[in-house]
C-alpha positions as CSV (number, residue, x, y, z in Angstrom):
1,X,3.5,25.1,-33.5
2,X,1.7,22.7,-35.8
3,X,-0.7,24.1,-38.3
4,X,-3.5,21.9,-39.6
5,X,-4.2,22.2,-43.3
6,X,-7.6,21.6,-44.7
7,X,-6.3,18.2,-46.1
8,X,-4.9,17.1,-42.7
9,X,-6.4,13.9,-41.4
10,X,-6.8,13.1,-37.7
11,X,-4.0,10.5,-37.9
12,X,-1.6,12.8,-39.7
13,X,-2.3,15.6,-37.2
14,X,-1.8,13.3,-34.3
15,X,1.5,12.0,-35.8
16,X,2.8,15.5,-36.4
17,X,2.0,16.5,-32.8
18,X,3.6,13.4,-31.4
19,X,6.8,14.1,-33.5
20,X,6.8,17.7,-32.2
21,X,6.4,16.6,-28.6
22,X,9.1,14.0,-29.0
23,X,11.6,16.5,-30.4
24,X,10.9,19.0,-27.6
25,X,11.3,16.3,-25.0
26,X,14.7,15.3,-26.5
27,X,15.7,18.9,-26.3
28,X,14.5,19.2,-22.7
29,X,16.2,16.0,-21.5
30,X,16.2,16.0,-17.7
31,X,16.8,19.7,-17.3
32,X,16.2,21.0,-13.8
33,X,13.9,23.8,-14.9
34,X,11.5,21.1,-16.2
35,X,10.7,20.1,-12.6
36,X,8.4,22.0,-10.3
37,X,9.9,23.1,-6.9
38,X,10.2,20.3,-4.4
39,X,9.5,17.4,-6.8
40,X,12.0,14.6,-6.3
41,X,12.8,14.0,-10.0
42,X,11.5,14.6,-13.5
43,X,11.4,11.8,-16.1
44,X,10.7,12.0,-19.8
45,X,7.1,10.9,-19.1
46,X,6.7,14.0,-16.8
47,X,8.0,16.3,-19.6
48,X,5.6,14.8,-22.1
49,X,2.7,15.3,-19.6
50,X,3.8,19.0,-19.1
51,X,3.6,19.6,-22.9
52,X,0.3,17.7,-23.1
53,X,-1.3,19.9,-20.5
54,X,0.0,23.0,-22.1
55,X,-1.9,22.0,-25.3
56,X,-5.1,20.9,-23.7
57,X,-5.4,22.2,-20.1
58,X,-7.5,20.2,-17.7
59,X,-11.2,19.8,-16.7
60,X,-12.6,18.5,-13.4
61,X,-15.1,15.7,-13.2
62,X,-16.3,14.7,-9.7
63,X,-18.5,11.8,-10.7
64,X,-17.2,8.3,-10.2
65,X,-17.3,7.3,-13.9
66,X,-14.3,5.7,-15.7
67,X,-12.3,8.0,-17.9
68,X,-12.7,7.6,-21.7
69,X,-9.7,8.8,-23.6
70,X,-9.2,9.4,-27.3
71,X,-6.3,10.7,-29.3
72,X,-8.3,13.2,-31.3
73,X,-11.7,14.7,-30.5
74,X,-14.4,15.3,-33.1
75,X,-13.4,18.9,-33.3
76,X,-9.8,18.0,-34.1
77,X,-8.6,18.9,-30.6
78,X,-6.0,16.5,-29.1
79,X,-7.0,14.7,-25.9
80,X,-4.7,12.6,-23.7
81,X,-5.3,9.6,-21.5
82,X,-5.5,9.8,-17.7
83,X,-3.1,7.2,-16.4
84,X,-4.1,7.3,-12.8
85,X,-6.8,8.8,-10.6
86,X,-7.6,8.8,-6.8
87,X,-9.9,10.4,-4.3
88,X,-8.2,12.4,-1.6
89,X,-10.0,13.5,1.6
90,X,-8.7,16.7,3.1
91,X,-10.0,18.2,6.3
92,X,-8.9,21.5,7.9
93,X,-8.1,21.2,11.6
94,X,-10.7,22.7,13.9
95,X,-8.3,25.0,15.7
96,X,-7.5,28.7,15.7
97,X,-5.1,29.8,13.0
98,X,-5.4,26.6,10.9
99,X,-7.7,27.8,8.1
100,X,-6.6,29.4,4.9
101,X,-8.3,30.7,1.7
102,X,-5.2,29.7,-0.3
103,X,-4.9,27.2,-3.1
104,X,-3.6,23.7,-2.4
105,X,-2.1,21.1,-4.6
106,X,-1.4,17.4,-4.0
107,X,1.3,14.9,-5.1
108,X,1.1,11.1,-4.6
109,X,4.1,8.8,-4.9
110,X,5.2,5.2,-4.3
111,X,7.2,2.5,-5.9
112,X,9.7,4.9,-7.4
113,X,6.9,6.7,-9.3
114,X,4.9,9.9,-8.6
115,X,1.9,11.8,-9.8
116,X,2.3,15.4,-11.0
117,X,1.3,18.4,-8.9
118,X,-2.0,19.7,-10.2
119,X,-0.7,23.3,-10.4
120,X,2.3,22.4,-12.4
121,X,1.9,23.6,-16.0
122,X,-1.7,24.4,-16.9
123,X,-3.4,22.3,-14.3
124,X,-6.2,23.3,-12.0
125,X,-5.6,23.2,-8.2
126,X,-8.0,21.7,-5.7
127,X,-9.9,24.9,-4.9
128,X,-11.2,24.9,-8.5
129,X,-13.3,21.7,-7.8
130,X,-15.6,23.5,-5.3
131,X,-17.1,26.9,-5.0
132,X,-16.1,29.2,-2.1
133,X,-13.2,28.8,0.3
134,X,-12.1,25.2,0.6
135,X,-9.8,25.2,3.5
136,X,-11.4,27.2,6.3
137,X,-11.4,25.8,9.9
138,X,-13.6,22.7,10.1
139,X,-14.0,22.2,6.4
140,X,-13.8,18.8,4.8
141,X,-13.8,18.0,1.1
142,X,-13.1,15.0,-1.1
143,X,-11.1,15.8,-4.2
144,X,-10.5,13.9,-7.4
145,X,-6.8,13.7,-8.3
146,X,-5.7,12.7,-11.7
147,X,-2.3,11.8,-13.1
148,X,-1.5,12.3,-16.8
149,X,2.2,11.5,-16.8
150,X,3.6,8.2,-17.9
151,X,5.0,7.6,-14.5
152,X,1.9,7.3,-12.3
153,X,2.2,5.1,-9.1
154,X,0.1,2.0,-8.8
155,X,-2.6,1.9,-6.1
156,X,-0.9,-0.8,-4.1
157,X,2.4,1.0,-4.0
158,X,1.3,4.4,-2.8
159,X,3.5,5.4,0.2
160,X,3.6,9.2,0.4
161,X,1.4,12.3,0.0
162,X,2.7,15.8,-0.4
163,X,0.7,19.0,0.0
164,X,1.7,22.5,-1.2
165,X,0.1,25.9,-0.9
166,X,0.6,27.5,-4.3
167,X,-1.4,30.7,-4.3
168,X,-3.9,32.6,-2.2
169,X,-4.8,35.5,0.1
170,X,-3.3,36.8,3.3
171,X,-3.5,33.4,5.1
172,X,0.1,32.1,5.5
173,X,-0.4,28.6,6.7
174,X,-2.8,25.6,6.7
175,X,-3.4,22.7,9.1
176,X,-4.5,19.5,7.2
177,X,-6.2,16.8,9.2
178,X,-7.8,13.4,8.5
179,X,-5.9,13.0,5.2
180,X,-6.9,9.9,3.4
181,X,-6.4,8.5,-0.1
182,X,-8.8,6.2,-1.9
183,X,-8.9,4.3,-5.2
184,X,-10.9,5.8,-8.0
185,X,-13.7,5.3,-8.6
186,X,-14.6,2.6,-6.1
187,X,-13.3,4.2,-2.8
188,X,-11.0,1.4,-1.7
189,X,-8.9,2.8,1.2
190,X,-5.3,3.1,0.2
191,X,-3.7,5.0,3.0
192,X,-3.8,7.8,5.5
193,X,-1.6,10.1,7.5
194,X,-1.5,9.8,11.3
195,X,-0.8,13.6,11.5
196,X,0.2,16.4,9.3
197,X,2.4,19.4,10.1
198,X,1.4,23.0,9.1
199,X,1.8,23.7,5.4
200,X,3.3,27.2,4.9
201,X,2.3,29.6,2.1
202,X,4.9,29.8,-0.7
203,X,6.9,27.1,1.0
204,X,8.2,23.7,-0.2
205,X,5.8,20.8,-0.4
206,X,5.2,19.1,2.9
207,X,5.3,15.3,2.6
208,X,4.1,12.6,5.0
209,X,4.1,8.8,4.7
210,X,0.9,7.0,4.1
211,X,0.1,4.3,6.6
212,X,-2.6,1.5,6.3
213,X,-6.2,2.5,7.0
214,X,-7.8,0.6,9.9
215,X,-10.0,-2.3,8.7
216,X,-11.5,-5.4,10.1
217,X,-9.9,-8.8,9.5
218,X,-11.8,-11.6,7.9
219,X,-13.6,-14.0,10.3
220,X,-11.5,-17.0,11.4
221,X,-11.6,-20.0,9.1
222,X,-14.3,-22.3,10.2
223,X,-16.3,-19.6,12.1
224,X,-20.0,-19.7,11.5
225,X,-22.1,-16.6,10.9
226,X,-25.1,-16.8,13.1
227,X,-26.9,-13.4,12.6
228,X,-26.7,-10.4,10.4
229,X,-28.2,-7.2,12.0
230,X,-28.4,-3.6,10.6
231,X,-29.0,-0.3,12.3
232,X,-30.3,3.1,11.0
233,X,-30.8,6.4,12.9
234,X,-32.1,9.9,12.2
235,X,-33.3,9.4,8.7
236,X,-36.0,11.0,6.5
237,X,-38.2,9.5,3.7
238,X,-37.2,8.1,0.3
239,X,-37.1,10.2,-2.8
240,X,-40.6,9.3,-3.9
241,X,-42.0,10.8,-0.7
242,X,-39.8,13.9,-0.5
243,X,-43.0,16.0,-0.9
244,X,-44.6,14.4,2.2
245,X,-43.5,17.1,4.6
246,X,-44.9,19.9,2.4
247,X,-48.3,18.2,2.6
248,X,-48.2,18.9,6.4
249,X,-47.5,22.5,5.6
250,X,-44.3,22.5,7.8
251,X,-41.4,23.1,5.5
252,X,-41.0,26.8,6.3
253,X,-41.1,26.2,10.1
254,X,-39.3,22.9,10.1
255,X,-35.6,23.2,11.1
256,X,-33.7,22.3,7.9
257,X,-36.9,21.5,6.1
258,X,-35.0,21.3,2.8
259,X,-32.9,18.5,4.2
260,X,-36.0,16.4,4.3
261,X,-38.0,17.4,1.3
262,X,-35.0,17.7,-1.1
263,X,-32.2,16.0,0.8
264,X,-29.9,13.8,-1.2
265,X,-28.5,12.4,2.0
266,X,-31.8,11.2,3.3
267,X,-32.7,9.7,0.0
268,X,-29.3,8.0,-0.3
269,X,-29.8,5.9,2.8
270,X,-32.7,4.0,1.2
271,X,-30.9,3.7,-2.2
272,X,-27.5,2.8,-0.7
273,X,-29.2,0.2,1.5
274,X,-30.8,-1.2,-1.7
275,X,-27.4,-1.6,-3.2
276,X,-26.3,-3.4,0.0
277,X,-29.2,-5.8,-0.1
278,X,-30.1,-6.2,-3.8
279,X,-26.8,-5.6,-5.6
280,X,-24.4,-6.9,-3.0
281,X,-26.7,-9.7,-1.8
282,X,-26.3,-8.9,1.9
283,X,-29.7,-9.6,3.3
284,X,-29.9,-8.8,7.1
285,X,-32.0,-10.8,9.5
286,X,-33.1,-7.7,11.4
287,X,-33.1,-3.9,11.1
288,X,-33.2,-1.7,14.2
289,X,-34.3,1.9,13.7
290,X,-32.8,4.0,16.5
291,X,-35.2,6.9,16.5
292,X,-36.3,9.9,14.5
293,X,-37.8,7.4,12.1
294,X,-38.7,9.6,9.2
295,X,-39.4,12.6,11.4
296,X,-43.1,11.8,11.1
297,X,-44.4,12.1,14.7
298,X,-45.5,8.4,14.6
299,X,-48.3,9.2,12.0
300,X,-49.5,5.8,10.9
301,X,-50.2,6.4,7.2
302,X,-46.9,8.2,6.7
303,X,-44.9,5.5,8.4
304,X,-46.7,2.9,6.3
305,X,-46.4,4.4,2.8
306,X,-43.1,6.3,3.2
307,X,-40.9,4.4,5.6
308,X,-42.2,0.9,5.1
309,X,-43.7,0.5,1.6
310,X,-41.7,2.9,-0.6
311,X,-38.7,2.8,1.8
312,X,-37.6,-0.3,3.6
313,X,-39.7,-2.8,1.6
314,X,-38.4,-1.4,-1.7
315,X,-34.9,-1.1,-0.5
316,X,-34.8,-4.7,0.4
317,X,-36.9,-6.0,-2.5
318,X,-39.3,-7.4,0.1
319,X,-36.6,-9.7,1.5
320,X,-36.8,-8.2,4.9
321,X,-40.3,-8.5,6.3
322,X,-41.7,-5.7,8.4
323,X,-41.9,-8.1,11.3
324,X,-38.1,-8.0,11.5
325,X,-37.9,-4.2,11.8
326,X,-37.8,-2.8,15.4
327,X,-38.0,0.9,16.2
328,X,-36.7,2.9,19.2
329,X,-38.5,6.1,20.0
330,X,-36.8,9.5,19.3
331,X,-38.0,13.0,20.0
332,X,-39.2,13.5,16.4
333,X,-41.2,10.3,16.7
334,X,-43.4,12.1,19.3
335,X,-43.8,15.4,17.5
336,X,-42.3,15.5,14.0
337,X,-41.7,19.3,13.5
338,X,-40.8,20.3,17.1
339,X,-39.0,17.2,18.4
340,X,-40.5,18.1,21.8
341,X,-37.7,20.8,21.9
342,X,-39.5,23.9,23.3
343,X,-42.2,24.9,25.7
344,X,-43.2,27.9,27.8
345,X,-42.9,26.1,31.1
346,X,-41.5,22.9,32.5
347,X,-45.0,21.5,32.7
348,X,-45.8,22.0,29.0
349,X,-46.9,19.0,27.1
350,X,-45.4,17.7,23.8
351,X,-48.2,16.5,21.6
352,X,-48.1,13.5,19.3
353,X,-48.2,13.9,15.5
354,X,-47.2,16.5,13.0
355,X,-48.7,19.8,14.2
356,X,-46.5,22.7,15.5
357,X,-46.5,26.4,15.4
358,X,-43.9,28.7,13.8
359,X,-41.6,28.6,16.8
360,X,-41.6,24.8,16.8
361,X,-43.9,24.3,19.8
362,X,-46.0,21.2,19.4
363,X,-49.7,21.7,18.9
364,X,-52.5,19.3,19.9
365,X,-54.0,17.1,17.1
366,X,-57.6,16.3,18.1
367,X,-57.5,13.2,15.9
368,X,-54.1,11.8,17.0
369,X,-53.7,11.1,20.7
370,X,-51.9,8.4,22.6
371,X,-54.1,5.5,21.5
372,X,-53.7,6.4,17.8
373,X,-49.9,6.9,18.2
374,X,-49.4,3.7,20.1
375,X,-51.5,1.7,17.6
376,X,-49.5,3.2,14.7
377,X,-46.2,1.6,15.9
378,X,-47.7,-1.9,16.4
379,X,-49.5,-1.6,13.0
380,X,-46.5,-0.6,11.0
381,X,-43.9,-2.7,12.9
382,X,-45.8,-5.9,13.7
383,X,-42.7,-7.5,15.2
384,X,-43.4,-5.4,18.3
385,X,-46.1,-7.9,19.0
386,X,-44.2,-10.9,17.8
387,X,-42.2,-13.8,19.3
388,X,-38.8,-12.1,19.1
389,X,-39.9,-9.2,21.4
390,X,-39.4,-10.0,25.0
391,X,-41.0,-8.0,27.9
392,X,-39.0,-8.6,31.0
393,X,-40.7,-8.8,34.3
394,X,-40.7,-5.4,36.0
395,X,-39.4,-5.0,39.6
396,X,-40.4,-1.3,39.6
397,X,-43.6,-0.7,41.6
398,X,-46.4,0.6,39.4
399,X,-44.6,0.2,36.1
400,X,-45.0,-2.5,33.5
401,X,-42.5,-2.5,30.6
402,X,-44.0,-2.4,27.2
403,X,-43.2,-1.7,23.5
404,X,-42.6,0.6,21.8
405,X,-41.2,2.5,24.8
406,X,-39.0,-0.1,26.5
407,X,-38.6,-3.8,25.4
408,X,-36.0,-6.5,24.6
409,X,-35.3,-8.5,21.4
410,X,-34.1,-12.1,21.3
411,X,-33.2,-13.3,17.8
412,X,-33.0,-16.9,18.9
413,X,-31.6,-19.5,16.6
414,X,-28.4,-20.0,18.5
415,X,-27.6,-16.3,18.9
416,X,-26.0,-15.3,22.2
417,X,-26.6,-11.6,21.7
418,X,-29.5,-9.9,23.6
419,X,-30.8,-6.5,22.5
420,X,-32.2,-4.0,25.0
421,X,-34.2,-1.2,23.5
422,X,-34.4,1.7,26.0
423,X,-36.0,5.1,26.1
424,X,-33.6,8.1,25.9
425,X,-35.5,10.1,23.4
426,X,-33.3,13.3,23.2
427,X,-36.3,15.5,24.1
428,X,-36.4,18.6,26.3
429,X,-40.1,18.2,27.0
430,X,-40.7,14.8,28.6
431,X,-44.4,15.0,29.2
432,X,-46.1,13.6,26.1
433,X,-49.9,14.1,25.5
434,X,-52.6,14.2,28.1
435,X,-52.2,10.5,28.8
436,X,-48.8,9.2,29.5
437,X,-48.0,5.9,31.1
438,X,-45.2,5.6,33.7
439,X,-43.2,3.3,31.4
440,X,-43.1,6.2,28.9
441,X,-41.0,8.6,31.1
442,X,-37.8,9.0,29.2
443,X,-34.2,9.8,30.1
444,X,-34.1,13.5,29.2
445,X,-31.7,15.3,26.9
446,X,-30.4,17.3,29.8
447,X,-29.1,14.1,31.5
448,X,-27.1,13.0,28.4
449,X,-25.8,16.5,27.9
450,X,-24.7,16.9,31.6
451,X,-26.9,20.0,31.9
452,X,-28.7,21.3,35.0
453,X,-31.6,18.9,35.7
454,X,-35.3,19.7,36.2
455,X,-37.7,18.1,38.6
456,X,-38.7,15.1,36.5
457,X,-35.4,14.3,35.0
458,X,-34.2,11.9,37.8
459,X,-37.4,9.9,37.6
460,X,-36.6,9.2,34.0
461,X,-33.1,8.1,35.0
462,X,-34.4,5.8,37.8
463,X,-36.9,4.3,35.4
464,X,-34.3,3.5,32.8
465,X,-31.9,2.1,35.3
466,X,-34.5,-0.3,36.6
467,X,-35.4,-1.3,33.1
468,X,-31.8,-2.1,32.4
469,X,-31.5,-4.2,35.5
470,X,-34.6,-6.2,34.7
471,X,-33.5,-6.7,31.1
472,X,-30.1,-7.9,32.0
473,X,-31.5,-10.4,34.5
474,X,-33.9,-11.8,31.9
475,X,-31.2,-12.0,29.2
476,X,-28.8,-13.8,31.6
477,X,-31.6,-16.3,32.5
478,X,-31.8,-17.1,28.7
479,X,-28.1,-17.8,28.6
480,X,-27.2,-14.7,26.6
481,X,-23.5,-13.7,26.6
482,X,-23.4,-10.2,25.0
483,X,-25.8,-7.3,25.7
484,X,-26.4,-4.6,23.1
485,X,-28.2,-1.5,24.4
486,X,-30.1,0.6,21.8
487,X,-31.5,4.1,22.4
488,X,-32.1,7.2,20.4
489,X,-30.0,9.6,22.5
490,X,-26.7,8.8,24.1
491,X,-23.6,10.2,25.8
492,X,-22.5,13.7,24.7
493,X,-19.7,13.5,23.8
494,X,-19.4,9.9,22.8
495,X,-16.1,9.3,24.8
496,X,-17.7,10.4,28.1
497,X,-20.4,8.7,30.1
498,X,-23.3,10.8,31.4
499,X,-22.5,11.4,35.1
500,X,-26.1,11.2,36.5
501,X,-26.9,8.0,34.5
502,X,-23.6,6.5,35.5
503,X,-24.1,7.3,39.2
504,X,-27.5,5.6,39.2
505,X,-26.8,2.6,36.9
506,X,-23.1,2.0,37.2
507,X,-23.3,-1.7,37.9
508,X,-25.8,-2.3,35.2
509,X,-24.0,-0.2,32.6
510,X,-20.8,-2.3,33.3
511,X,-22.8,-5.3,32.1
512,X,-23.8,-3.7,28.9
513,X,-21.3,-4.5,26.2
514,X,-22.1,-2.1,23.3
515,X,-24.3,1.0,23.3
516,X,-25.6,2.2,19.9
517,X,-27.5,5.5,19.6
518,X,-28.2,8.5,17.3
519,X,-29.7,11.9,17.8
520,X,-26.5,13.9,17.1
521,X,-26.2,14.0,13.3
522,X,-22.7,12.6,12.9
523,X,-20.7,9.5,13.8
524,X,-18.5,8.7,16.8
525,X,-16.8,5.7,18.3
526,X,-15.4,5.4,21.8
527,X,-12.7,2.8,20.9
528,X,-10.0,3.0,18.2
529,X,-11.3,2.4,14.7
530,X,-10.7,-1.2,13.6
531,X,-9.8,-2.4,17.1
532,X,-10.9,-5.6,18.9
533,X,-12.5,-5.3,22.3
534,X,-12.3,-8.3,24.7
535,X,-15.3,-8.6,27.0
536,X,-13.4,-10.2,29.9
537,X,-10.6,-7.5,29.8
538,X,-13.1,-4.7,29.5
539,X,-15.2,-5.9,32.5
540,X,-12.1,-6.6,34.6
541,X,-11.0,-3.1,34.0
542,X,-14.5,-1.8,34.9
543,X,-14.7,0.1,31.7
544,X,-18.1,1.4,30.4
545,X,-19.7,-0.1,27.3
546,X,-18.4,0.6,23.8
547,X,-20.3,3.6,22.6
548,X,-21.2,3.9,18.9
549,X,-22.9,7.0,17.6
550,X,-24.6,6.6,14.2
551,X,-26.8,9.7,13.8
552,X,-25.8,10.7,10.3
553,X,-28.8,9.0,8.6
554,X,-29.0,11.9,6.2
555,X,-31.0,14.6,8.0
556,X,-28.1,17.0,7.9
557,X,-24.3,16.8,8.5
558,X,-24.5,17.8,12.2
559,X,-22.2,19.9,14.3
560,X,-19.1,18.0,13.4
561,X,-19.5,18.5,9.7
562,X,-19.6,14.9,8.7
563,X,-19.3,14.2,5.0
564,X,-21.1,10.9,4.8
565,X,-24.5,9.3,5.3
566,X,-24.2,5.9,7.0
567,X,-25.8,2.8,8.5
568,X,-24.2,0.1,10.6
569,X,-24.1,-3.7,10.1
570,X,-23.3,-6.2,12.8
571,X,-22.5,-9.8,12.0
572,X,-22.3,-12.5,14.8
573,X,-19.7,-15.2,14.3
574,X,-19.2,-18.3,16.4
575,X,-15.8,-20.0,16.4
576,X,-16.5,-23.3,18.1
577,X,-12.9,-24.4,17.9
578,X,-11.6,-21.4,19.8
579,X,-14.8,-21.2,22.0
580,X,-15.3,-17.5,21.0
581,X,-18.1,-15.3,19.7
582,X,-17.2,-12.2,17.7
583,X,-19.4,-9.3,16.7
584,X,-18.2,-7.5,13.6
585,X,-19.5,-3.9,13.6
586,X,-19.0,-2.2,10.3
587,X,-20.4,1.2,9.1
588,X,-21.4,1.6,5.5
589,X,-21.6,5.0,3.7
590,X,-24.5,5.5,1.3
591,X,-23.6,9.1,0.4
592,X,-20.2,10.6,0.2
593,X,-20.5,14.3,-0.3
594,X,-18.9,15.7,-3.4
595,X,-19.1,19.3,-2.3
596,X,-17.0,20.9,0.4
597,X,-18.9,21.3,3.7
598,X,-19.6,24.9,4.8
599,X,-17.5,25.9,7.7
600,X,-19.0,26.2,11.2
601,X,-18.5,30.0,11.0
602,X,-21.1,30.1,8.3
603,X,-23.8,28.2,10.2
604,X,-26.8,30.4,11.1
605,X,-28.0,30.5,14.7
606,X,-31.5,29.1,15.4
607,X,-34.2,30.2,15.1
608,X,-34.0,31.4,11.5
609,X,-36.8,32.3,9.0
610,X,-35.3,29.9,6.4
611,X,-34.1,26.4,6.6
612,X,-30.6,26.4,8.1
613,X,-28.0,26.0,5.2
614,X,-25.7,23.6,6.9
615,X,-26.2,20.5,4.9
616,X,-23.6,18.7,2.8
617,X,-26.2,16.5,1.2
618,X,-27.2,18.6,-1.8
619,X,-25.0,16.3,-3.8
620,X,-23.5,12.8,-3.5
621,X,-20.9,11.2,-5.6
622,X,-22.6,9.1,-8.3
623,X,-21.8,5.5,-9.0
624,X,-23.1,4.1,-12.3
625,X,-23.0,0.5,-10.9
626,X,-25.0,1.4,-7.7
627,X,-28.7,1.5,-7.0
628,X,-30.1,4.8,-8.2
629,X,-26.4,5.9,-8.5
630,X,-25.8,5.1,-4.8
631,X,-23.6,2.5,-3.2
632,X,-23.0,1.1,0.2
633,X,-19.3,1.6,0.7
634,X,-17.4,0.5,3.8
635,X,-17.0,3.5,5.9
636,X,-14.4,5.8,4.3
637,X,-13.6,7.0,7.8
638,X,-13.1,3.5,9.2
639,X,-16.0,3.3,11.6
640,X,-15.7,-0.3,12.6
641,X,-14.6,-2.6,15.5
642,X,-14.9,-6.2,16.7
643,X,-16.4,-7.2,20.1
644,X,-15.6,-10.7,21.3
645,X,-16.4,-12.9,24.3
646,X,-16.4,-16.5,25.4
647,X,-18.9,-18.5,23.6
648,X,-19.8,-20.6,26.6
649,X,-19.7,-19.7,30.3
């Protein structure tokens, strides 16, 4: 023990402590009892770190700010430098018997070096970083791991991760899943495990190799970027307009109302997109909004001030004109609070706007009917009446295709990609207002779910199939090579095609190359992450289009407990030398949750008197170099792929 006299200076105290530590280390040498169970070896740096932690303990900091280390604090307490830090994502497998309320520690190693187990000495374990039980079935958390030894591995040498249960309750084992390691603080992916065996309580550490995380290669040398397109879905309003929903008097009755009025996830989409455009200089040519656009029921003034002026225009610093933003229609774009979800009979109408009763049944707004709703979309998104929107000739008797229901977009300027914006709104009620045009009959949610159908459901399917056929014919007449289909709702689950839709439109769906959609509030991809899909091979195998679900725009974390808010970017490259066109689809995360998601067992059943507490978005990890502390990070879960085809027929 070193006693500090009144005359001791900071430098003399530090020297005395250093000498004491050095003498103790010399005495300890490489004794076996200086190593925690299961650690490969202990070096002098590890022994020093053990003594350092015994003196000072450890505190947890979950913000992504660089560590500032000093030898002596203002109060005379010795502090020690953090030599390494990482983010580690740990998920608990969604299977019976896989959850635990035990306490878990992590060790990282590579290049002959290793971090120290957080429980060794006086270190906190992972459970101390979050409130509640961390490792229940379905939970996912991102933890900050620090290394205070002198033997920390370098980021580019990490090759192994070890997990150990060190204490806890009656649960005897744990099933880790989706284990990933990232650099700190910038979230560069460093490695992942393909699978992880059960970790037993009071057992030895379980170690698995880290393998590379899937990522997209750089475009070929000499390839020319033709277009840059971005996609959002299921998003709220920016922070400045979080009060907007309260003005409609709907927070108490709106499912997950707090997610909209005080939702860091929804706010982060705008701020992270601003980082993408303003800070990173990635200015898209076009932005597609895939439905539930602010959850505002199409109300004109709300779309104008919240989504456009304070939202997209601010997020892009005015560099993306409103004429380059194209919406698809979702169920909450018809009626904001209810989403056309409930009615008393099959013939019930879903009314336009923001009025609903306490059981989320849409109410009529005398001042906001079809004409006002239709005008609102053209007023706020003038591109719907511009030159890039194409209305294909209809071959369906009595139906004329028109925006905003069903339309095409041709970006021109050498692009060989053709966008088909369809109408699968994710609504249970598919009769909207007293006046509804035949073009507005949507594909119902029951079709996408594979549920029992009602009388009008097949008419919506037939209408959409005919629209797809007419759109494909028109795109082919323009010489387009790749067809991207955009709707609000899509296949549930993402790896299966809706049976009734496939039966009616199989030939046309085979010609669609990529299908992007939202509605379910998480992400999904029907092909391996980071893979390349060849159009010729896909079509010769008669495979359905690549399906990409991007519904985690920040409303809530969804049924799959997603821990990010995301948007998707698509870049079109032409390689004239190889005669190929490649589309690079890359998701970007604007909020990475820094709290552990509640497990599904804690989710309340609807209806409930209070907003459903199933959101991860009360907090996001802060980045001081971001826009409003938010950044656009390449998807931490590797949602990305390449689609390629011949450039010329």
